[in-house]
C-alpha positions, 0 to 999 in steps of 0.5 A, a space after each residue: 499499500 503506497 502513502 499518500 504523496 506529501 507535497 501534493 497534501 501540503 499544496 492542497 491544504 494551502 488551497 484548504 486554508 488560503 483559499 489559493 497557492 503560488 503556481 510556482 509553489 505546487 509540486 513538481 512530478 505530481 498531478 497537475 491542479 487541472 488534473 485535480 479539477 482545480 484552476 489555474 489563473 493568475 500565476 496561482 492555483 485555486 478552487 472553482 467557486 462552486 467547490 465547497 469542501 468538507 466541514 468536520 465540524 459541520 460532520 461530526 454533529 450528526 455522526 452516530 456517536 461511536 465513529 471517530 472521523 479523518 478527513 484527508 486532502 488528498 490520499 491514495 484510497 480510503 479503504 487502503 487508508 482503513 487498512 493501514 490504521 488498523 495495521 497501526 491499531 493491531 500493535 499500539 491499540 490506539 484509537 477507537 474501533 469504528 471510523 470514518 475516513 474522508 478525503 477531498 481526492 483519491 488517487 486510487 479509488 478502488 471499486 469492486 472487480 479491480 474498477 477505478 473510482 473516479 472524480 475530482 477534487 472536492 466535488 464528490 464523496 469518497 469514504 470509507 467507515 471501519 466496523 468492528 463486527 463481533 462475528 468471524 467472516 462466514 456469519 457475515 454473508 451478504 454484509 455487502 447488499 446490506 451496505 448497499 441497502 442502506 446507501 439506497 435508504 440514505 438517498 432516500 432520505 433526501 427525496 432521491 428514488 434509488 435502486 440496487 444492482 446485485 450485489 451493491 451497485 446503486 442506480 438512479 435512472 438506470 444509471 450507475 450513481 454510487 459504488 461500494 467496496 467492503 474488505 473484511 479483515 478478521 481481528 482476536 475479536 472478530 472482523 473489522 469490515 472495511 467498508 469504501 463508499 463513492 457517491 457521484 455529487 458532481 461528476 464532470 464530463 472529462 471524468 464521466 467520459 472515462 467510464 464504461 457505464 451510463 453514470 449520474 449524480 446528485 447534481 444531475 438528478 437535482 438533489 442539493 444536499 451537501 456533501 457534509 450532511 450525506 456522508 452523515 445520513 450515509 454513516 447513520 444509516 450503514 451504522 443503523 444497518 449493520 446493528 440489526 445485521 449483527 443481531 438477525 444476519 441477512 435475513 432481515 434485508 432480504 424483502 427490502 433488497 429484492 422490493 429494490 433490485 433493478 433487476 428483480 425477475 428480468 432478464 439478464 447476462 452473468 459475467 464470470 470470468 470471460 463466461 456469459 450466462 443468460 437468465 433471469 434474476 430471482 432475487 437474493 436467498 438469506 445469505 445475499 446470495 443471488 438467485 439465478 434462473 438459466 437453461 440449466 435450473 436455478 443456481 445461487 451466486 455469491 458476489 467474488 468475481 461475478 458482474 450482473 448486467 441488464 439483458 
């Protein structure tokens, strides 16, 4: 795991604190200001006038009590940062178990199946929750889909009619709005769930053109909620869902998941490696597995390196 570039981090901190940094002081051999979505004018690097950076005080006041929070201006990946934090805690027991990491920009944001999450500085949501679960890996089937459902419910709070594509892609109007990457790490007392969430808040046309599927954003959908408010809503929704999951397992979420699954009882293609299997989606079972009916019968598919696409 690579650490974020220190010189670039310091430059972005100066932009946050002062509103600009002199172009001559922008570090060499790193991403250019324009590549990050910043403005170069008058010999200085500045924030675009329509960018509002995260405010930790605003976020903290609405977070669940058990969550501590950390904000970066620039980092490789919020999930990678959470995994590094876990390694430090494992050796020193420093800091609380449940934690939120946010960044204004990540250079190597990771999605499922090796995908990269894209976005300009200060325009989208890139966050990772680290939540300690008192259960081993075998008991956490379906957890990724629980996160997806929690995200849909958080969006509903702010007036968006979102749907899920199994296991956890969040769609609005048949376009991807958000993605999730859940990584599970065994601990001495159970499992650390590392829950990465990326939400398109204000995705530029340049960034959208780099993505191999139809995408949308909160701005495009006419949702004017601030990033800070959305982060707090998402964090609370996921935390509450995890509490239910800890008591009842995925069984408690099956009906709600199937109700918002955009491909429920529809023709679809299942991509398994280089193989494409045509069939019909019949929902999810009590483990979070996909019930998929094809010419060979009905199978239960776990997420792993599998992708589901509309027919």
